[in-house]
Phi, psi and omega in degrees: 000123177292149181294152179287147180277145174285165183300326180286345180266352181273145180294144177299130179067024182294165177243157173260120181264120186313310186285352180261353182252130177271146181265118181290141176284122191244001192271015180296347180233032184313154188291354187103350176237149178223154177282148172225153185232139172256097186296343177290342179262345184288137179253009176058039179283339178067017174299326177302317179292319179297321186266347183295121181281354187238011182052045180266359179277131178262122178241131173249113187069254176235019185243133176290129180236352179148212189233148170257102182297343178294339182246340186288133179256355183079030186288344179078001181299319182298316180294322177294328184275347189277095182299319180280000178073025180289332184257126174234161177262132179235161179299142178312325183279352180293131179279130179229160177287183180309137176062027176074025178283134178270153170071026179065029180298157174131325180288113179083355180274123183295348180268001183264000000 
């Protein structure tokens, strides 16, 4: 990962180009809880994605598919914003499928 530029090294009125910025892995100190999802309850409203402060929500195309635990800190915002209750917080030691899916989801699910 290249070092970050100081404020004096940035061009005046410069822009941040998404593909040129690396996202730091921030989950080394998660709270002890992590989000898990029951995709059968998800309505794909993407409020979890809108409110996630760490960009830990995984989207394929325009569809929510789960979480990237390398970035998730366990803040619980996604679970609070999930009106249908598809996202719940589970203990860090709880085994989940890829991207935090509960119940062995993915077989026959168009989002997997």
